[in-house]
N, C-alpha and C positions, 0 to 999 in steps of 0.2 A: 504494500500500500504506500503510494507516494506521500511524502510529507509536504507541507506548505512550501518549505524551502526548495524541495525538488521541483515542484510545480513552477515556482518563481524562476528558478534557474533555467528550466526548459523554455519558459516564455522569453526570458532575456536572450538566450542563445538564438532563439528563432528570430527575434527582432534584429540582432546583430547580423545574422545570416541574410535576412531580407535586405538590409542596407548594403551589405557586402555584394550581394547579387545585383542590386540596382546599379551600384557604382561600377561593377564589372561590365554591365550592359552599356553604361555611358562612356567609360574610359578604357575598357578592355583590360589587358594584363600588363599595362605600362609599368606597374610596380615590380614586375619580375626582374627588371634591370637593377633594382636597388640592392645594395649590400645590406646584410643584417645590421651593420652600424648605422646606416641611414634610417632604417626602420626604428632602431633604438632612439635615434634623435627625434623622430616623429612622435614616438611615445612620450619622450621627455617634454616636448613642446606641449602636448595635450595635458600632461600632468601639471606643468607650470600654469597653463591656462585654467585648469580646475582650481589650483591653489589661489590664483589671482581672483577668480570669481568668489571663492569661499571667503577670502580675507577682505576684499573690497565691498562685497555684498551688492555689487552693481554690475550691470551687463549692458554695454552699449551696442554690441554687435547683433544681438537678437537671438543668440544661441545660449543654451544653458549648460549646466554641468553634465546632465545626462548624455547629450550627444558627444561630449568629449570623452566620457567613459566608454561609450560605444566605439568611438574611434580607437581608443587604446586596445580594446578587445580585438578589433579587426586588424590593427597594425600588428598585434601580437600573433594573430593567426597567419598573417603574411610572413612574419619573421620565422615562424615555425616551419612554414612551407619552404621558405628559402633555405633553411638549414638542412632540409632533406636534399 
């Protein structure tokens, strides 16, 4: 029997996968040329953006913390793929 956490995890993974798929349709596999260090840099940029949003409590761009976390998950997936 799945727990609430299991259900939430599955939902979030599905959301991340949907966004990943949409971006693949728009941009293709352009990210395949990136080295793992470049993907690490992208993850750090997202993490810094989250930190900035948390500390300043202000968002001028129109995006929030949630899309940044989704970006981290998807960049991490790209990095794992690149490591293979």
